[in-house]
C-alpha positions as CSV (number, residue, x, y, z in Angstrom):
1,X,0.0,0.0,0.0
2,X,1.1,3.6,-0.7
3,X,-0.5,6.9,0.3
4,X,-0.6,9.7,-2.2
5,X,-1.7,13.2,-1.4
6,X,-3.9,15.1,-3.8
7,X,-5.3,18.6,-2.9
8,X,-4.3,17.8,0.8
9,X,-6.7,14.8,0.8
10,X,-5.0,11.4,1.5
11,X,-5.7,8.8,-1.2
12,X,-5.0,5.2,-0.3
13,X,-3.9,3.0,-3.3
14,X,-3.9,-0.8,-3.3
15,X,-1.0,-2.6,-4.9
16,X,-3.3,-3.5,-7.8
17,X,-4.3,0.1,-8.3
18,X,-0.7,1.2,-8.1
19,X,0.3,-1.4,-10.8
20,X,-2.5,-0.2,-13.0
21,X,-1.4,3.4,-12.6
22,X,2.1,2.4,-13.6
23,X,0.9,0.5,-16.7
24,X,-1.1,3.6,-17.8
25,X,1.9,5.8,-17.3
26,X,4.2,3.5,-19.3
27,X,1.7,3.2,-22.2
28,X,1.2,6.9,-22.2
29,X,4.9,7.7,-22.5
30,X,5.4,4.9,-25.0
31,X,2.7,6.3,-27.3
32,X,4.0,9.8,-26.8
33,X,7.4,8.6,-28.1
34,X,5.9,6.5,-30.9
35,X,2.6,8.2,-31.9
36,X,2.7,6.6,-35.4
37,X,1.6,3.3,-33.7
38,X,-1.8,4.9,-33.4
39,X,-1.9,6.6,-36.7
40,X,0.9,7.1,-39.3
41,X,-0.2,10.8,-39.5
42,X,0.3,11.5,-35.8
43,X,3.4,13.2,-34.5
44,X,4.6,14.7,-31.2
45,X,4.0,18.3,-30.5
46,X,7.6,19.3,-29.5
47,X,6.5,22.9,-29.1
48,X,4.4,22.0,-26.0
49,X,5.8,21.5,-22.5
50,X,6.7,17.8,-22.0
51,X,5.7,17.3,-25.7
52,X,2.0,17.4,-24.8
53,X,2.0,14.8,-21.9
54,X,-0.4,15.7,-19.1
55,X,-1.3,19.0,-20.8
56,X,-3.5,21.3,-18.8
57,X,-6.7,22.2,-20.6
58,X,-8.5,24.0,-17.7
59,X,-8.6,24.4,-14.0
60,X,-7.4,21.1,-12.5
61,X,-8.1,19.4,-15.9
62,X,-5.3,17.7,-17.8
63,X,-5.4,15.7,-21.1
64,X,-3.2,12.7,-21.0
65,X,-1.5,13.5,-24.3
66,X,-1.8,16.1,-27.1
67,X,-0.5,15.0,-30.5
68,X,-0.7,16.6,-33.9
69,X,-2.1,15.3,-37.2
70,X,0.6,16.2,-39.7
71,X,-1.8,16.1,-42.6
72,X,-4.7,18.2,-41.2
73,X,-2.5,20.0,-38.7
74,X,-5.2,19.5,-36.1
75,X,-4.6,18.7,-32.4
76,X,-5.3,15.1,-31.3
77,X,-6.5,14.6,-27.8
78,X,-5.5,11.2,-26.5
79,X,-6.8,9.7,-23.2
80,X,-5.6,6.4,-21.7
81,X,-7.9,4.2,-19.7
82,X,-6.8,0.9,-18.1
83,X,-9.8,0.8,-15.8
84,X,-13.1,-0.5,-17.0
85,X,-14.3,1.7,-19.9
86,X,-17.6,3.6,-19.3
87,X,-19.6,6.5,-20.7
88,X,-17.9,8.9,-18.2
89,X,-14.7,8.5,-20.2
90,X,-16.6,9.6,-23.4
91,X,-17.9,12.7,-21.6
92,X,-14.5,13.5,-20.2
93,X,-12.8,13.5,-23.6
94,X,-15.6,15.5,-25.2
95,X,-15.1,18.1,-22.4
96,X,-11.4,18.3,-23.3
97,X,-12.4,18.8,-26.9
98,X,-14.6,21.8,-25.9
99,X,-11.9,23.3,-23.7
100,X,-9.3,23.1,-26.5
101,X,-11.7,24.6,-29.1
102,X,-12.4,27.5,-26.8
103,X,-8.7,28.3,-26.7
104,X,-9.3,29.9,-30.1
105,X,-10.3,33.2,-28.6
106,X,-7.6,33.4,-26.0
107,X,-4.8,35.7,-27.1
108,X,-2.4,34.0,-24.7
109,X,-3.3,30.5,-25.8
110,X,-0.3,28.3,-26.4
111,X,-2.4,25.9,-28.4
112,X,-3.7,28.6,-30.7
113,X,-0.2,29.8,-31.4
114,X,0.7,26.3,-32.6
115,X,-2.5,25.1,-34.3
116,X,-4.1,28.4,-35.4
117,X,-7.7,28.0,-36.8
118,X,-7.2,24.2,-36.8
119,X,-7.8,24.3,-33.0
120,X,-11.5,24.5,-33.8
121,X,-11.5,20.9,-35.0
122,X,-9.5,18.8,-32.6
123,X,-9.4,15.0,-33.1
124,X,-10.2,12.6,-30.3
125,X,-8.7,9.2,-29.4
126,X,-9.4,6.9,-26.5
127,X,-6.8,4.2,-25.7
128,X,-8.6,1.5,-23.6
129,X,-7.9,-2.0,-22.5
130,X,-11.1,-3.4,-24.1
131,X,-14.2,-2.0,-25.8
132,X,-17.4,-3.7,-26.8
133,X,-19.0,-3.2,-30.2
134,X,-21.9,-1.0,-28.9
135,X,-19.5,1.4,-27.1
136,X,-17.2,1.6,-30.1
137,X,-20.1,2.6,-32.4
138,X,-21.3,5.2,-29.8
139,X,-17.7,6.6,-29.7
140,X,-17.4,6.7,-33.5
141,X,-20.7,8.6,-33.7
142,X,-19.3,11.1,-31.3
143,X,-16.2,11.5,-33.4
144,X,-13.9,9.5,-31.0
145,X,-11.5,6.9,-32.3
146,X,-11.0,3.9,-30.1
147,X,-7.7,2.0,-29.8
148,X,-7.6,-1.3,-27.8
149,X,-4.6,-2.6,-25.9
150,X,-5.8,-5.8,-24.3
151,X,-2.2,-6.9,-23.8
152,X,0.5,-4.3,-23.5
153,X,3.5,-6.5,-24.4
154,X,6.4,-6.5,-22.0
155,X,8.7,-6.9,-24.9
156,X,7.6,-3.7,-26.6
157,X,8.4,-1.6,-23.6
158,X,12.1,-2.5,-23.3
159,X,14.1,0.6,-24.4
160,X,16.4,-1.5,-26.6
161,X,13.3,-2.9,-28.4
162,X,11.9,0.6,-28.9
163,X,15.2,1.7,-30.5
164,X,15.1,-1.3,-32.7
165,X,11.5,-0.5,-33.7
166,X,12.5,3.0,-34.8
167,X,15.5,1.5,-36.7
168,X,13.1,-0.9,-38.4
169,X,10.9,1.9,-39.5
170,X,13.9,3.8,-40.8
171,X,15.2,0.7,-42.7
172,X,11.9,0.5,-44.6
173,X,12.6,3.8,-46.4
174,X,14.5,2.2,-49.2
175,X,12.7,-1.2,-49.4
176,X,10.3,-2.6,-52.0
177,X,7.4,-1.6,-49.6
178,X,8.6,1.5,-47.7
179,X,6.8,2.8,-44.6
180,X,4.3,5.3,-45.9
181,X,0.7,6.4,-45.6
182,X,-0.2,3.9,-48.3
183,X,1.6,0.9,-47.0
184,X,-1.5,-0.7,-45.5
185,X,-3.2,-0.5,-49.0
186,X,-0.1,-1.8,-50.6
187,X,0.1,-4.8,-48.3
188,X,-3.6,-5.5,-49.1
189,X,-3.0,-5.3,-52.9
190,X,0.4,-7.0,-53.2
191,X,0.3,-9.5,-50.4
192,X,-3.0,-10.3,-48.8
193,X,-5.1,-10.5,-52.0
194,X,-2.7,-12.9,-53.8
195,X,-2.6,-15.1,-50.6
196,X,-6.4,-15.1,-50.4
197,X,-6.6,-16.1,-54.1
198,X,-4.2,-19.0,-53.6
199,X,-6.2,-20.2,-50.6
200,X,-9.4,-20.0,-52.6
201,X,-7.9,-21.9,-55.5
202,X,-7.1,-24.8,-53.1
203,X,-10.5,-24.7,-51.3
204,X,-8.8,-23.3,-48.2
205,X,-10.7,-20.1,-47.8
206,X,-11.5,-21.0,-44.2
207,X,-7.8,-20.5,-43.4
208,X,-8.1,-16.8,-43.9
209,X,-9.6,-14.6,-41.2
210,X,-10.4,-11.0,-42.0
211,X,-9.0,-8.6,-39.3
212,X,-12.3,-7.5,-37.7
213,X,-11.0,-8.4,-34.2
214,X,-7.7,-8.7,-32.5
215,X,-7.7,-12.5,-32.7
216,X,-7.1,-12.2,-36.5
217,X,-3.5,-10.9,-35.9
218,X,-0.5,-13.0,-35.1
219,X,1.0,-10.1,-33.3
220,X,-1.8,-7.7,-32.2
221,X,0.7,-4.9,-31.3
222,X,1.7,-4.5,-35.0
223,X,-1.8,-4.5,-36.6
224,X,-2.0,-2.8,-40.0
225,X,1.4,-1.1,-40.1
226,X,3.4,-4.2,-41.0
227,X,2.8,-7.6,-42.6
228,X,0.8,-9.5,-40.0
229,X,-1.7,-12.3,-40.5
230,X,-2.6,-15.5,-38.7
231,X,-3.7,-18.4,-41.1
232,X,-5.3,-21.7,-40.2
233,X,-5.9,-20.2,-36.7
234,X,-8.4,-22.8,-35.7
235,X,-6.2,-25.8,-36.7
236,X,-3.9,-27.8,-34.4
237,X,-1.0,-26.2,-36.2
238,X,-1.4,-22.7,-37.5
239,X,0.7,-20.4,-39.7
240,X,1.8,-16.9,-38.7
241,X,2.9,-14.5,-41.4
242,X,4.6,-11.3,-40.1
243,X,7.6,-9.0,-40.3
244,X,10.2,-9.4,-37.5
245,X,10.3,-5.9,-36.1
246,X,12.6,-6.5,-33.2
247,X,15.3,-8.7,-34.5
248,X,16.3,-9.6,-38.0
249,X,13.7,-7.5,-39.8
250,X,13.0,-10.5,-42.1
251,X,9.6,-11.7,-43.2
252,X,8.7,-14.8,-41.1
253,X,6.4,-17.7,-41.7
254,X,6.0,-19.3,-38.3
255,X,4.3,-22.6,-37.5
256,X,2.6,-22.5,-34.1
257,X,0.8,-25.0,-31.9
258,X,-0.3,-25.7,-28.3
259,X,0.4,-29.4,-28.9
260,X,4.1,-30.0,-28.2
261,X,4.2,-33.6,-29.4
262,X,2.4,-32.7,-32.6
263,X,4.6,-29.7,-33.3
264,X,7.7,-31.8,-32.8
265,X,6.4,-34.4,-35.2
266,X,5.6,-31.7,-37.7
267,X,9.0,-30.1,-37.3
268,X,10.9,-33.4,-37.8
269,X,8.9,-34.3,-40.9
270,X,9.3,-30.8,-42.4
271,X,13.1,-30.7,-41.9
272,X,13.4,-34.2,-43.3
273,X,11.3,-33.6,-46.4
274,X,12.8,-30.2,-47.3
275,X,16.4,-30.7,-46.1
276,X,16.1,-28.0,-43.4
277,X,17.4,-27.6,-39.9
278,X,14.7,-25.4,-38.4
279,X,14.5,-25.5,-34.6
280,X,11.3,-25.5,-32.5
281,X,11.0,-23.2,-29.5
282,X,8.6,-24.3,-26.7
283,X,7.4,-22.2,-23.8
284,X,6.3,-24.4,-20.8
285,X,4.7,-21.4,-19.1
286,X,2.1,-20.8,-21.8
287,X,2.2,-24.3,-23.3
288,X,2.8,-23.1,-26.8
289,X,5.6,-23.4,-29.3
290,X,6.7,-22.5,-32.9
291,X,9.4,-22.8,-35.5
292,X,10.1,-20.3,-38.2
293,X,11.2,-20.0,-41.8
294,X,12.7,-16.6,-42.7
295,X,12.8,-14.6,-45.9
296,X,14.4,-11.3,-46.6
297,X,11.8,-8.6,-47.1
298,X,12.7,-8.0,-50.7
299,X,12.9,-11.7,-51.4
300,X,9.4,-12.2,-50.1
301,X,7.8,-9.1,-51.5
302,X,9.3,-9.6,-55.0
303,X,7.7,-13.1,-55.2
304,X,4.8,-13.2,-52.8
305,X,2.8,-15.8,-54.8
306,X,5.7,-18.1,-55.4
307,X,7.0,-18.0,-51.9
308,X,3.6,-18.4,-50.2
309,X,2.4,-21.2,-52.6
310,X,5.6,-23.1,-51.9
311,X,5.2,-22.8,-48.2
312,X,1.5,-23.7,-48.3
313,X,2.3,-26.8,-50.2
314,X,5.0,-27.7,-47.6
315,X,2.5,-27.2,-44.8
316,X,-0.2,-29.4,-46.4
317,X,2.2,-32.1,-47.4
318,X,3.8,-32.2,-43.9
319,X,0.4,-32.4,-42.3
320,X,-0.6,-35.3,-44.5
321,X,2.7,-37.1,-43.7
322,X,2.0,-37.2,-40.0
323,X,1.5,-40.9,-39.0
324,X,-2.1,-41.9,-38.7
325,X,-1.5,-43.2,-35.2
326,X,-0.6,-39.6,-34.2
327,X,-3.7,-37.9,-32.8
328,X,-4.5,-34.9,-34.9
329,X,-8.1,-34.3,-34.0
330,X,-8.7,-30.9,-35.5
331,X,-5.9,-30.5,-38.0
332,X,-6.9,-29.9,-41.6
333,X,-4.8,-32.1,-43.9
334,X,-6.8,-32.1,-47.1
335,X,-8.2,-28.7,-47.5
336,X,-11.3,-29.4,-45.5
337,X,-12.1,-27.2,-42.5
338,X,-11.9,-28.8,-39.1
339,X,-15.3,-29.9,-37.9
């Protein structure tokens, strides 16, 4: 337990509340340093004190973070909520919007000096742990964008990882598919559509899951910005397709399973059939494992259809080669969805 004092009134915080406050603080500062993770158009407002973190918008009122949309040049008000999300949070951020807009007529307004007339149309964003469909629609109708962080990865908070993330973004500048405002559409056109077409041709459409919810992503933290899809997600052995942001920067096709014996069998057959020496990694804490095949980014993006079709055939052939006495209750081995 720890006692904090706010306006001379003691506030007792449980260890759980203290942990939650710490998480909110960490996420707030991480997004402040990497605003493009919310939207590629967003940037820090370096002209503001503390670059817009905990910016005062009225008497005893502070917005968690002020960003700038580099295209519209409008302010972006960001609020972080790790506690259960409720309608009071919507009211709070709408109040902040009104307070920022009223800064238009204040001669001494720091916000007006930075944003000029654009201050009349601030954008709103709520970063919450979880949000149901009804609340999301209500927020969108009120002009509020919702971003969910159901699991704030420990890995992504490590300073060395953040540096690597920035280096990764920088390294994309001269690649076949550079980091740009149109990269999401480019991934859809040059990667996802060809993969969906190949799956349809082999009667495997069920293997593709459209990203309407976080379960569609192999790594939810990197949704939309980078190559990131989870195929055959309902099968005993699934396939993750993603860009390795933190290490080699390669494109990875990973085989994943919660069944250790089955994955070991799959790995051995795969290596034997295709003269490989890929190594399985298993995590006893979470009872899950994977092994990976790596491609350079240019190698993969220059030949998406060839590379994916070859790997898909390897996957199907290896699944079919698993001995019949090996229990594979839900695995699809012939293009038929699991029952």
